C-alpha positions as CSV (number, residue, x, y, z in Angstrom):
1,M,16.7,141.6,-155.2
2,I,14.9,141.1,-158.6
3,E,17.0,139.2,-161.1
4,T,16.6,139.7,-164.8
5,T,18.2,137.8,-167.7
6,H,18.4,140.9,-169.8
7,Q,18.4,144.7,-169.3
8,P,15.6,146.2,-171.3
9,G,16.0,149.5,-169.6
10,A,19.7,150.1,-170.3
11,G,20.0,153.8,-171.3
12,R,16.2,154.4,-171.0
13,R,14.5,156.9,-168.8
14,V,11.0,156.0,-167.6
15,L,8.6,158.4,-165.8
16,I,6.4,156.8,-163.1
17,C,3.4,158.4,-161.6
18,D,1.3,157.2,-158.7
19,D,-0.1,158.9,-155.6
20,E,0.4,155.8,-153.4
21,P,4.0,155.9,-151.9
22,Q,4.1,152.1,-151.7
23,I,3.3,151.7,-155.4
24,L,5.9,154.3,-156.3
25,R,8.5,152.4,-154.3
26,A,7.6,149.1,-155.9
27,L,7.8,150.6,-159.4
28,R,11.1,152.2,-158.6
29,L,12.6,148.9,-157.4
30,V,11.2,146.8,-160.3
31,L,12.3,149.3,-163.0
32,R,15.7,150.0,-161.5
33,A,16.4,146.3,-161.3
34,A,15.7,146.2,-165.1
35,A,18.3,149.0,-165.6
36,F,15.8,151.8,-166.2
37,E,16.6,155.3,-165.1
38,V,13.5,156.2,-163.0
39,V,11.9,159.6,-162.6
40,E,9.1,159.7,-160.0
41,S,6.0,161.9,-159.7
42,A,3.0,161.7,-157.3
43,S,0.4,163.7,-159.4
44,G,-0.6,164.3,-162.9
45,E,0.7,167.8,-162.8
46,E,4.1,166.6,-161.6
47,A,4.2,164.0,-164.3
48,L,3.5,166.5,-167.1
49,E,6.1,168.9,-165.7
50,A,8.8,166.2,-165.3
51,A,8.1,164.9,-168.9
52,S,8.4,168.4,-170.4
53,S,11.6,169.1,-168.5
54,H,13.4,165.8,-169.2
55,P,11.5,163.9,-171.8
56,P,11.5,160.2,-171.0
57,H,11.5,157.2,-173.3
58,A,8.5,155.7,-171.5
59,A,5.9,156.4,-168.8
60,V,4.0,154.3,-166.4
61,I,1.0,156.2,-165.2
62,D,-1.7,155.4,-162.7
63,L,-5.3,156.0,-163.9
64,V,-6.6,157.4,-160.7
65,L,-4.7,160.5,-159.7
66,P,-5.6,163.7,-157.8
67,G,-6.2,166.7,-160.0
68,V,-5.2,165.7,-163.6
69,D,-6.0,162.0,-163.9
70,G,-4.1,159.4,-165.8
71,I,-6.3,159.5,-168.9
72,E,-5.7,163.3,-169.3
73,V,-2.0,162.9,-168.6
74,T,-1.8,160.2,-171.3
75,R,-3.7,162.5,-173.8
76,R,-1.4,165.5,-173.1
77,L,1.7,163.4,-173.4
78,R,0.5,161.9,-176.7
79,E,0.0,165.4,-178.1
80,W,3.7,165.9,-178.4
81,S,5.5,162.5,-177.8
82,D,5.6,159.0,-179.2
83,M,7.0,157.7,-175.9
84,A,5.8,154.3,-174.7
85,I,3.0,154.7,-172.2
86,I,1.7,152.0,-169.9
87,V,-1.3,152.8,-167.6
88,L,-1.9,151.1,-164.3
89,S,-5.5,150.2,-163.6
90,A,-7.3,148.7,-160.6
91,I,-9.1,145.4,-161.6
92,G,-12.6,146.0,-162.8
93,E,-12.1,149.5,-164.3
94,E,-12.7,148.2,-167.8
95,E,-14.3,151.4,-169.1
96,A,-11.4,153.5,-167.8
97,K,-8.9,151.1,-169.5
98,V,-10.6,151.5,-172.8
99,R,-10.7,155.3,-172.4
100,A,-6.9,155.3,-171.6
101,L,-6.1,153.2,-174.7
102,H,-8.2,155.6,-176.8
103,A,-6.3,158.5,-175.3
104,G,-3.0,157.0,-176.6
105,A,-1.8,154.5,-174.1
106,D,0.1,151.6,-175.5
107,D,-1.0,149.1,-172.9
108,Y,-2.3,148.7,-169.4
109,V,-1.2,146.6,-166.4
110,T,-3.6,145.8,-163.6
111,K,-2.9,146.2,-159.9
112,P,-1.4,144.4,-158.1
113,F,1.1,143.8,-160.9
114,F,3.7,141.1,-161.4
115,P,7.2,142.6,-161.8
116,D,8.2,140.4,-164.8
117,E,4.9,141.2,-166.6
118,L,5.3,145.0,-166.1
119,V,8.9,144.9,-167.4
120,A,7.9,142.7,-170.4
121,R,5.0,144.9,-171.3
122,L,7.2,148.0,-171.0
123,G,9.9,146.4,-173.2
124,A,7.3,145.5,-175.8
125,A,6.0,149.0,-175.9
126,L,9.5,150.5,-176.2
127,R,10.2,148.2,-179.1
128,R,7.1,149.4,-180.9
129,S,8.2,153.0,-180.4
130,D,11.6,152.3,-182.0
131,P,12.0,152.5,-185.8
132,E,11.7,149.1,-187.5
133,P,11.4,147.7,-191.1
134,A,8.1,148.7,-192.6
135,E,7.1,145.1,-193.5
136,P,9.1,142.6,-191.4
137,V,8.8,138.8,-191.4
138,V,7.5,137.9,-187.9
139,S,8.3,134.4,-186.6
140,V,6.8,133.3,-183.3
141,D,6.6,129.7,-181.9
142,G,6.2,128.0,-185.2
143,L,4.1,130.7,-186.8
144,E,5.6,132.8,-189.6
145,V,3.9,135.9,-191.0
146,D,5.5,137.5,-194.0
147,L,3.8,140.9,-194.1
148,A,5.4,141.9,-197.4
149,A,4.6,138.7,-199.3
150,R,1.3,138.3,-197.5
151,V,2.1,134.7,-196.7
152,V,1.4,132.8,-193.4
153,R,3.0,129.5,-192.4
154,R,2.4,127.3,-189.4
155,D,5.1,124.7,-188.7
156,G,6.3,125.2,-192.2
157,E,2.9,124.7,-193.9
158,E,1.3,127.5,-195.7
159,V,-2.0,128.7,-194.1
160,H,-4.6,130.1,-196.5
161,L,-6.3,133.2,-195.1
162,T,-9.0,135.3,-196.6
163,R,-8.1,139.0,-197.3
164,T,-10.0,140.1,-194.2
165,E,-8.4,137.5,-192.0
166,F,-4.9,138.5,-193.2
167,E,-5.6,142.2,-192.7
168,L,-6.8,141.4,-189.1
169,L,-3.7,139.3,-188.4
170,R,-1.5,142.0,-190.0
171,V,-2.8,144.7,-187.6
172,L,-2.4,142.4,-184.6
173,V,1.2,141.4,-185.6
174,R,2.4,144.9,-186.3
175,N,1.1,145.8,-182.8
176,R,2.4,142.6,-181.2
177,G,2.2,142.7,-177.5
178,R,-0.1,145.7,-177.5
179,L,-3.7,145.5,-176.5
180,M,-5.9,146.5,-179.5
181,T,-9.4,147.5,-178.6
182,H,-12.4,146.2,-180.5
183,R,-13.1,149.7,-181.9
184,A,-9.5,150.2,-183.0
185,L,-9.4,146.8,-184.9
186,L,-12.8,147.4,-186.5
187,I,-11.8,150.8,-187.8
188,D,-8.4,149.6,-189.0
189,V,-9.6,146.5,-190.8
190,W,-13.3,147.3,-191.8
191,G,-13.5,151.1,-191.6
192,P,-15.2,153.6,-189.4
193,E,-18.7,152.5,-190.4
194,Y,-18.0,149.2,-188.5
195,A,-16.6,150.9,-185.3
196,D,-19.5,149.8,-183.1
197,D,-20.1,146.3,-184.6
198,P,-18.0,143.8,-182.5
199,T,-20.0,140.8,-183.9
200,V,-18.1,140.8,-187.2
201,L,-14.8,141.0,-185.3
202,R,-15.6,138.1,-183.0
203,G,-16.5,135.9,-186.0
204,Q,-13.2,136.8,-187.9
205,I,-11.1,136.3,-184.7
206,S,-12.7,132.8,-184.3
207,N,-11.9,131.9,-187.9
208,L,-8.3,133.2,-187.6
209,R,-7.7,131.3,-184.4
210,R,-9.0,128.1,-186.0
211,K,-6.4,128.4,-188.8
212,I,-3.3,129.6,-186.9
213,E,-3.7,128.3,-183.4
214,P,-2.7,124.7,-182.5
215,A,-5.7,122.3,-182.6
216,D,-5.0,121.1,-179.1
217,G,-3.7,123.0,-176.1
218,P,-3.9,126.7,-175.0
219,R,-4.0,129.6,-177.4
220,R,-0.5,130.8,-178.2
221,F,-1.0,133.8,-180.4
222,I,-4.2,135.7,-180.1
223,R,-5.1,136.6,-176.5
224,T,-8.4,138.0,-175.4
225,D,-8.7,140.8,-172.8
226,S,-12.4,140.3,-172.0
227,G,-14.6,143.2,-172.8
228,V,-11.7,145.3,-174.1
229,G,-9.9,143.7,-177.1
230,Y,-7.2,141.4,-178.4
231,R,-3.5,141.2,-178.5
232,F,-1.0,139.2,-180.5
233,A,1.3,137.5,-177.9
234,G,4.5,137.7,-180.0
């Protein structure tokens, strides 16, 4: 039995899709233990039909499926729904992960997955899909980001950021928990003309980390998904 300290799935329907019976069973057990109502499908076509018949709050979709693959399922779901979408990916399928994120997925989880991580990622994606104040104050582990006032404090002391550094942090914070690809961050912060220039992004991430991360110890806030992008671990 999987024990959870809270029930993120209470009242939420999640569609799961995988052509491997053992993975479907594992997903069913993990998500039901977190109080989700689970709808199962074994192909992309089944997933799309189930989603249209009884729209879920979220979906967990494998990338490699017979017929309609997970990327196409994600794209079609995103055409009409803002549901939270998590893709499952085998380790090493970096290019496919990026394509799925560009198709509209909120996040990805690699196989084999850890139950607590999957539930946490799904919960974070669901929170992002819910209405929230347009410019909240976000406080995480000693870091406070006031998006409306454009003020950042670490352990109570104001941190002075450049305009670009703040814009980069703002995008990461407003999508906290979500993996943001290099291309998405570059377009959002610098504009489409910088979409294929990750060098400028790496430099600004380095500067931002130097200012907001602890001087000693592991990184708390900005996590790297190698070759894919960054996420704010809030």
